C-alpha positions in Angstrom: 129.8 227.5 59.0 127.0 229.6 60.5 125.0 231.8 58.1 123.1 234.9 59.4 121.0 236.9 57.0 119.3 240.3 57.4 117.3 242.6 55.2 116.0 246.1 55.8 113.7 248.2 53.6 114.3 251.7 52.1 112.1 254.6 52.8 110.4 257.0 50.3 108.0 259.9 50.2 109.4 261.5 53.3 107.4 264.6 54.2 109.2 266.8 56.7 112.6 265.4 55.7 115.5 267.7 56.8 113.7 268.5 60.1 115.2 265.2 61.5 118.7 266.6 61.2 120.9 268.3 63.8 120.2 271.8 62.5 116.5 271.6 63.4 115.7 272.1 67.1 112.5 270.0 66.7 111.1 268.2 63.7 108.2 266.2 62.3 108.6 263.5 59.6 106.2 261.2 57.8 107.6 258.5 55.6 106.8 255.1 53.9 108.9 252.0 53.4 109.0 250.0 50.2 109.7 246.4 49.4 113.1 247.3 48.1 115.6 245.9 50.5 119.3 245.9 51.4 120.4 242.3 52.0 123.3 241.4 54.2 124.7 237.9 54.5 127.1 237.1 57.4 129.2 234.0 57.1 130.8 233.0 60.5 133.7 230.6 60.6 137.3 230.0 61.5 138.6 232.9 59.4 141.7 234.7 60.5 140.4 238.1 59.2 137.2 239.9 58.1 136.2 240.4 54.5 133.5 242.6 53.0 132.1 242.2 49.5 129.6 244.4 47.7 127.7 242.6 44.9 126.4 245.9 43.6 129.7 247.8 43.2 132.2 244.9 43.0 134.1 246.4 45.8 136.1 244.2 48.2 137.8 245.0 51.5 139.8 243.0 54.0 140.3 243.8 57.7 143.1 242.0 59.4 143.3 244.2 62.5 140.4 246.5 63.6 143.0 248.8 65.3 144.3 249.6 61.8 141.0 250.2 60.0 141.3 252.9 57.4 138.3 254.8 56.1 139.0 255.4 52.4 135.5 255.5 50.8 135.6 251.8 50.1 132.9 250.0 52.1 133.5 252.4 55.0 130.1 251.8 56.6 130.9 248.2 57.1 134.3 249.0 58.5 132.6 251.4 61.0 130.1 248.6 62.0 133.0 246.2 62.6 134.9 248.7 64.7 131.8 249.7 66.7 130.8 246.1 67.5 134.4 245.0 68.3 134.4 241.9 66.1 138.1 241.1 65.4 138.0 238.1 63.0 136.0 235.2 61.7 133.3 236.8 59.5 132.6 237.3 55.9 130.1 240.1 55.0 128.3 240.1 51.6 125.8 242.8 50.7 123.5 243.6 47.8 120.7 246.2 47.4 117.5 246.2 45.4 117.6 250.0 45.1 120.0 251.8 42.7 123.0 253.5 44.4 122.5 257.2 45.1 118.7 256.9 44.8 117.9 259.1 47.8 115.9 256.3 49.3 118.1 255.9 52.4 119.8 252.8 51.1 122.9 253.5 53.2 120.7 253.6 56.3 119.1 250.3 55.3 122.6 248.9 54.8 123.7 250.1 58.3 120.5 248.7 59.9 120.9 245.3 58.3 124.6 245.1 59.0 124.3 246.1 62.7 121.4 243.7 63.1 123.4 240.7 61.6 126.5 241.5 63.7 124.5 242.0 66.9 122.7 238.7 66.3 126.1 237.0 65.9 127.3 238.5 69.2 124.0 237.5 70.8 123.1 241.1 71.7 119.4 241.6 71.8 118.5 245.0 70.5 115.1 246.6 69.9 114.4 248.1 66.4 114.9 251.6 67.8 118.2 250.7 69.4 119.4 249.2 66.1 118.3 252.4 64.3 120.2 254.6 66.8 123.4 252.5 66.5 123.2 252.5 62.7 122.8 256.3 62.6 125.8 256.6 64.9 127.9 254.8 62.4 127.5 257.6 59.9 127.7 260.5 62.3 130.0 259.4 65.1 132.3 257.0 63.2 132.4 258.5 59.7 131.7 262.1 60.5 128.9 262.4 57.9 125.8 264.6 58.0 122.8 262.4 58.6 119.3 262.7 60.0 117.5 260.0 61.9 114.4 259.2 59.9 116.0 256.7 57.4 117.4 254.3 60.0 114.1 254.3 62.0 112.1 253.6 58.8 114.3 250.7 57.9 114.2 249.2 61.3 110.4 249.6 61.8 109.0 249.2 58.3 105.5 250.5 57.5 104.3 254.1 57.5 105.6 256.1 60.4 105.1 259.6 61.8 108.0 260.8 63.9 108.4 263.6 66.4 112.2 264.4 66.3 114.3 266.1 68.9 117.6 265.2 67.3 119.1 262.6 67.8 116.1 261.1 69.5 112.7 260.5 68.0 109.3 259.3 69.1 107.8 256.9 66.5 104.1 256.6 65.8 103.3 253.9 63.3 100.2 254.7 61.2 97.5 252.1 60.8 95.5 252.9 57.6 92.4 251.2 56.4 92.8 248.6 53.6 91.2 250.8 51.0 93.7 253.6 51.6 96.7 251.2 51.4 95.5 249.7 48.2 94.9 253.2 46.6 98.4 254.3 47.7 100.1 251.2 46.2 98.1 251.6 43.0 98.6 255.4 42.6 102.2 255.8 43.7 104.9 255.9 41.0 108.5 255.7 42.2 111.0 257.1 39.6 114.8 256.9 39.5 115.8 260.0 37.6 119.1 258.4 36.6 121.2 261.1 38.4 122.7 259.9 41.7 122.9 262.3 44.6 125.3 262.6 47.5 123.3 263.5 50.6 126.2 264.6 52.8 127.3 267.3 50.2 123.7 268.5 50.0 123.3 268.6 53.8 126.4 270.8 54.0 124.9 273.3 51.5 121.6 273.5 53.3 123.4 273.8 56.7 125.4 276.8 55.5 122.2 278.5 54.2 120.4 277.8 57.5 123.2 278.9 59.7 123.7 282.1 57.7 120.2 283.0 59.0 118.5 283.1 55.6 114.8 283.7 56.3 113.7 281.6 53.3 115.6 278.6 54.7 114.1 279.0 58.2 110.6 279.4 56.8 111.1 276.3 54.7 112.0 274.2 57.7 108.7 275.3 59.4 106.7 274.4 56.3 108.4 271.0 56.0 107.4 270.1 59.6 103.8 271.3 58.9 103.6 269.2 55.8 104.4 266.1 57.7 101.6 266.8 60.1 99.2 267.6 57.3 100.2 264.4 55.5 99.6 262.3 58.5 96.2 263.8 59.1 95.2 263.4 55.5 96.2 259.7 55.5 94.3 258.9 58.7 91.2 260.5 57.0 91.8 258.6 53.8 92.0 261.9 51.9 94.6 261.3 49.2 93.9 264.7 47.5 94.9 266.5 50.7 97.9 264.2 51.0 99.0 265.2 47.5 98.7 268.9 48.4 101.0 268.2 51.4 103.5 266.5 49.0 103.5 269.5 46.7 104.0 272.0 49.4 106.8 269.9 50.9 108.5 269.8 47.5 108.3 273.6 47.2 109.7 274.0 50.7 112.5 271.5 49.8 113.5 273.7 46.8 113.5 276.8 49.1 116.3 275.3 51.1 118.8 275.4 48.3 118.7 275.8 44.5 120.7 272.6 43.9 117.9 270.5 45.4 116.2 270.4 42.1 117.6 270.0 38.5 116.3 270.9 35.0 115.5 267.3 34.4 113.4 267.0 37.5 111.6 270.2 36.7 110.8 269.0 33.2 109.5 265.6 34.6 107.4 267.5 37.1 105.8 269.7 34.4 105.1 266.8 32.2 103.6 264.4 34.7 101.4 267.0 36.3 99.9 267.7 32.9 98.8 264.1 32.4 97.4 263.1 35.8 99.9 263.4 38.6 98.5 265.3 41.6 101.5 265.0 44.1 105.2 265.2 43.5 108.5 265.4 45.5 112.1 264.2 45.4 113.0 261.7 48.1 115.6 262.3 50.7 118.1 265.2 50.3 117.2 265.9 46.7 119.6 267.0 44.0 118.7 263.9 41.9 118.0 260.4 43.0 114.3 259.4 43.0 110.9 261.1 42.9 107.7 259.9 44.4 104.6 260.8 42.3 101.0 260.3 43.4 98.6 260.0 40.5 94.9 260.5 39.9 93.0 257.2 39.9 93.6 255.4 36.6 96.1 257.9 35.3 99.3 256.2 36.5 99.7 254.6 33.1 100.0 258.1 31.5 102.5 259.1 34.1 104.5 256.0 33.5 104.6 256.7 29.8 106.1 260.1 30.4 108.7 258.7 32.7 109.7 256.2 30.1 109.9 258.9 27.4 112.3 260.8 29.7 114.5 257.8 29.9 114.0 257.3 33.6 113.5 254.1 35.5 110.3 253.1 37.3 110.9 251.2 40.6 108.4 248.9 42.3 106.6 250.6 45.1 104.8 247.9 47.0 104.6 248.9 50.7 106.7 247.0 53.3 105.2 246.3 56.7 107.8 243.9 58.1 110.7 246.2 58.5 114.0 244.7 59.6 114.2 240.9 59.4 117.0 238.6 60.7 117.2 234.8 60.1 119.5 231.8 59.9 118.8 229.7 56.8 118.8 225.9 57.0 
């Protein structure tokens, strides 16, 4: 039996998020990837069907005929990948993720990237990271009819810290090379928090789209601010100015909230007030918002105070070591 394995990291602290979607004519995004991975194992053998198993949700699906694939909210992204690649039989797919479900970290994008990479490797199709990202984004938009931007798949495929100039659905990607001191400070002073409330990005996308298409000036102004925050954040990082980067984070968070009231929650607002009072200098929810995870940037040697508040709120702290490898594919011995 041939074994193919793939892993892809999730992204966090996305400045300019939302401007990478179909409703923005042009966007700017800055994001980071963390050493929290979605892992896909592909077993290839003389199987008469295709089976899919999620270790995280204990869900199981079997595909006997790709012409009869039914999307029923059970492992649909894998079914879409199978249909798009045209594989008819002979594989077992097993998936697990380091990130909690509904975390707002783009874990579904990481899943899509790792799955498409493993299946393409099996089919001996040589795809560049950008091509895998585009194919993975198409799974959600074209196959499943979901609302989805492009930044998550690109981050998972590339890894590292990336600035993107988006003209949906395409993007130009500019990896940021920071000095070692800045990278060490970021890893030390970032705190990544799972609020315990899962979010559903497609539903949130639909709410924001309705507000934007209704011509609400507050919504349109927020989109402009979000793109500006991505540029400001990129400039601050290249200068090694983490105070200026924190300001861009905070302005981005306010602009996110201006998109729709449901992007924040009472629990998130209480967390924000408490951590800012003890040493946090930057704050934002990741992804679409409405729950999920928050990225917090702390003053130097104040992250322990912030962590204490997070624990008192009953929320989970996730590891936040930066990933610089991106998508990886291998065949174990």
